N, C-alpha and C positions, 0 to 999 in steps of 0.2 A: 607482377614480373621488376626485379628491381634492374635499376640502368644496369648496371654492372652484369647480374644475369645475361640481358636482352642483349648485350653485345656480345657476350663468352657466345652465345649461340649463333649469333650473325658469325662470329669465326669458324667457328663451326659448318657452318651451310657452306661459307666459301672453299673448306677443306674439302669438305662433300665434291663440291662443285668441279674442283680441279683433279677428282679423283683419286682423293686421300681417304682415310679411314680415320675420324677425330678421335677413336675409341683406341689405336694403335699404342702400344707403352709410351712410344715417344713423344706422342704427341695431346696425351692426356692433360696434362696440363698448359698444353699452349694455347688454346682460350683467354686462359687468367694471363698467361706473360703478355699475349699482343695487347689486353686491355692496357695493364698496367703500363707499357711500355709507348702505346699510343697517350697515354694519361701525361707522361714526361714528353713527347715529340712534340704534343698537341698545347704544352701550356701554357704557352703565349698567350691564349685567349682568356687566361684568369689573370691577368698580369695588365698593370695600368701603365704604360712608356709616360707619360706626364709625371705622374706620382712619382716613378721613379730619376726622374731628372729633378721635378724640385727638393728633391731632401739632400740634393745636394752643390745647389747652386749659391756661389761664392761672388762678394764684389770683388773686382779686379780693375785695375788699370788698364791691364795688358789689353794690346790691340793690334797685337800680330797672333797670325794663323795658328790654331793647334791641330793638328795633325794626329789620328790615332791609324796605324796602319797594319793590313795583314790582319783584320779579324777574321778568323775563322768562323765560317757557322756551317749549318746544314738545317736544309728546311726541306718540303714536297712541293711538288708540283700536283697542283689544285686539278688538274686534266686527267694523272693517271694515278695518283699516292705511290707516284716512285721517288727518291732522294735527287735533293738538290743540294752541290756541295760544295762552298766556297770560300771567298777572301772578301769582305769591303772594308775600301780607306773611306773612314769619314774627317773632314774636317771641316773648321769654324772659324771664326772672325770674330773674337768677343766684342761685346757693345757696353758694358760696365761689370759685366758675368760672365763667369767661368763655370765650367761644371767639373762633378769629379772625373776623373778620367774610367773611374770602371764603369761609371753609367754610360757610358756611349758603348760598348759593347752587350752589356745588359740591354741598352734599346734593340741592337741589331738582334738580339734573341728573342726577345719579345714577340717582333714582326718574322723573324724567322720560323720561329713554334707555331706558325700556323701552314694551313695549307693557301698556296702562293704561286703566283707567277712572279718570276726574276721584275721586273718593271714594276710592279707596285712596290714590292718588299723595296725599291729604290727610293721607290717617291715617299712612301710612308717615313721612313728613317728619316730623310731631309726634312720632310713637315713637320714631322714629332719634333726635331730639335729645333728649328728655323721659331715653330710655334712657341716654345717651352720658353728655348732661353733666350729666343730674342736676340742672335747677334746681326753682325752687321751684313754674314752670310753664310752660307754653309753647301759644303762639296759634298757628294754620296758619288762614289763607283763600287758597284760592283761585279767580280769575275767570279762567275761560275760553270762546272760541269753540270749538265743535267742529263739524270739515268733512262731519263723518258726519252730521249734523244738514242743512248748508246747502249740501252739492252734493249732498245725494242726499237719499232718504226726504222727509222734509216740507220741504225745501228753505228755511228760515227765514234768511234774511243777517241778520247779526251779533246773533243771539239768545246771548245769554251767560248761559254756568251759574256759580251760586257755592258753593263747598263750605267747610265750616270742621269744623276738631277743636282742642279743649279740651282742656288737661290742666293739672289742680293749679289753681291762685289762678287762671287766669281760668275753671275750671270753677266754681270755689265761691264765688268773690268778683266779685258783681255789678259792684263802682266798679271792678276792674282790667281785669275785659273790658269797660265799657264805656268804659277811658280807650283799650283796643285799639283796640275800632273807633271811637272818636272818632279814632284816629291817623292809621289806615286810610280814612276817609272825608275826610280833610281837604287840600284840596290841598297839591299841593307844596311850592311856591314856590319859590324860588330854587333851581338848579342851583351846586352847585360846581365 
């Protein structure tokens, strides 16, 4: 049996378990649709964040903070397979190299498109950037809503979880850390 068919049969089993008829007209193609959705949602397992960052490293004399704010993401809680939806703020201080701006959100997606807990997602993003770009420091803040808290369990709608990972100057230097938190907490202003 192919892996695709095995997956689709597992979806049919889940549908039967909750009381549905997988042969009902509206559900006949659902197992295939779910398989294709999972292949996309968990596509991060097939990507390498180091390779993504290395493809766009450039020599630069810039040694001031580079901040990409409000990177939207979705992920999946590894405990319940329910959505995590939020925003990531990433800053780094170059040390002879900068990275193409689009690569930071791509790295966020690589780690978000895996089964996750928010704390690990935050650490993975920071560590990947720190080890590949080798900046003077990296800061990552993740703010997210967890459907495992909202749809089940304690059912607390709109509660937000914030996690951070600080490396290098962001951890050692209070002024640098304060500037980062001030910038991510300031109103975004004009959209270009």
